[in-house]
C-alpha positions as CSV (number, residue, x, y, z in Angstrom):
1,X,-10.3,42.8,64.7
2,X,-7.9,43.4,62.1
3,X,-9.2,47.1,61.1
4,X,-11.4,50.0,62.4
5,X,-14.9,49.8,62.1
6,X,-17.8,52.3,62.2
7,X,-19.8,52.2,65.7
8,X,-23.5,52.4,65.6
9,X,-25.0,53.6,68.7
10,X,-28.6,54.0,69.9
11,X,-29.7,55.9,73.0
12,X,-29.3,53.4,75.9
13,X,-32.4,54.1,77.7
14,X,-35.0,54.4,75.3
15,X,-36.6,52.1,73.0
16,X,-39.6,51.9,70.3
17,X,-41.2,48.4,70.5
18,X,-43.9,47.6,68.0
19,X,-47.3,47.7,69.7
20,X,-50.2,45.1,69.5
21,X,-53.1,45.8,67.0
22,X,-55.9,47.0,68.8
23,X,-54.1,48.2,71.9
24,X,-53.9,51.9,73.2
25,X,-50.9,52.5,75.6
26,X,-51.2,55.6,77.5
27,X,-48.4,58.3,78.1
28,X,-46.7,57.1,81.4
29,X,-47.9,53.4,81.5
30,X,-45.5,50.5,82.3
31,X,-45.2,48.8,79.1
32,X,-44.5,45.1,78.6
33,X,-43.5,42.8,75.9
34,X,-45.9,39.9,75.1
35,X,-45.2,37.5,72.3
36,X,-42.8,40.3,70.7
37,X,-45.7,43.2,71.2
38,X,-45.8,46.0,73.5
39,X,-49.0,46.2,75.8
40,X,-49.8,48.1,78.7
41,X,-48.8,46.2,81.9
42,X,-51.0,43.7,83.0
43,X,-51.4,40.6,85.4
44,X,-50.1,37.8,83.3
45,X,-47.0,35.5,82.9
46,X,-44.3,35.6,80.6
47,X,-44.1,39.3,80.2
48,X,-40.9,41.3,80.1
49,X,-41.2,45.0,81.3
50,X,-39.2,47.3,78.8
51,X,-40.1,51.1,80.2
52,X,-42.6,53.7,80.4
53,X,-44.4,55.1,77.5
54,X,-43.4,58.6,76.8
55,X,-46.7,59.6,74.7
56,X,-50.0,57.8,74.3
57,X,-50.2,55.4,71.3
58,X,-53.0,53.8,69.8
59,X,-52.7,51.0,67.4
60,X,-55.9,50.8,65.3
61,X,-54.0,48.9,62.8
62,X,-52.3,45.3,62.4
63,X,-49.7,44.1,64.9
64,X,-46.5,46.2,64.8
65,X,-48.0,48.9,62.5
66,X,-47.0,51.5,65.0
67,X,-44.4,51.6,67.6
68,X,-44.3,53.3,71.3
69,X,-41.5,55.1,72.6
70,X,-40.4,54.0,75.8
71,X,-37.7,55.0,78.3
72,X,-36.2,52.7,80.8
73,X,-35.3,54.1,84.2
74,X,-36.5,54.4,87.9
75,X,-40.0,55.6,88.1
76,X,-42.8,55.6,90.7
77,X,-45.8,53.0,90.5
78,X,-48.6,52.7,92.8
79,X,-48.2,50.1,95.5
80,X,-50.9,47.2,95.5
81,X,-52.6,47.8,99.0
82,X,-53.5,43.9,99.3
83,X,-50.0,42.6,98.5
84,X,-47.8,45.7,99.3
85,X,-44.3,46.3,98.4
86,X,-42.5,47.1,101.8
87,X,-39.2,48.6,103.0
88,X,-37.9,44.9,103.4
89,X,-38.3,44.6,99.5
90,X,-35.8,47.2,98.5
91,X,-33.4,45.7,96.1
92,X,-35.9,42.8,95.5
93,X,-38.1,42.1,92.6
94,X,-41.5,43.2,92.3
95,X,-44.3,42.5,90.2
96,X,-46.8,43.9,87.7
97,X,-50.4,44.1,88.5
98,X,-51.3,46.7,85.9
99,X,-49.9,49.4,83.7
100,X,-49.3,51.6,87.0
101,X,-49.1,49.3,89.9
102,X,-46.9,46.6,91.4
103,X,-47.1,44.1,94.0
104,X,-44.7,42.2,96.5
105,X,-45.4,39.0,95.2
106,X,-46.0,37.1,91.9
107,X,-49.4,36.5,93.0
108,X,-49.4,32.4,92.9
109,X,-47.2,32.3,89.6
110,X,-49.8,35.1,87.8
111,X,-47.8,38.0,87.5
112,X,-44.6,38.7,85.6
113,X,-41.5,40.6,87.2
114,X,-41.9,44.5,86.9
115,X,-38.4,45.4,87.9
116,X,-36.2,45.9,91.1
117,X,-37.7,47.8,94.1
118,X,-35.3,51.0,94.6
119,X,-37.3,52.8,97.0
120,X,-40.7,53.7,98.9
121,X,-42.6,56.5,99.9
122,X,-46.1,57.4,101.0
123,X,-47.1,57.8,97.3
124,X,-45.9,54.4,95.7
125,X,-42.9,52.1,95.0
126,X,-39.6,53.2,92.9
127,X,-38.9,50.6,90.6
128,X,-35.9,50.2,88.2
129,X,-37.6,48.8,85.0
130,X,-36.2,47.9,81.7
131,X,-32.4,46.8,82.8
């Protein structure tokens, strides 16, 4: 660099991705990107987990006509009983079942990565999402 420049910064733990048309994302839901648009977490491949919805957003318009404020971080999700994450999975990936549940495996290549397992307690799995 031959001269100074103005730095432009955004809050590192927040994003506002565009929402798919006809979709409602509830506050606290795990948000994933599908084809460049935000949708609630679900069982599917090729999704990217971006964070958790900070408010409920209903897009009754076209794709991308509204955004959803999301926060990256480590939050508790429910543990899929039939494919439960265990203490041995700490620091490993876990997988999206729906917008509030994760599982230990990719469900025979039907689920996308939710994030890293950080801790487990009786109420669920703490997952680091969006990094």
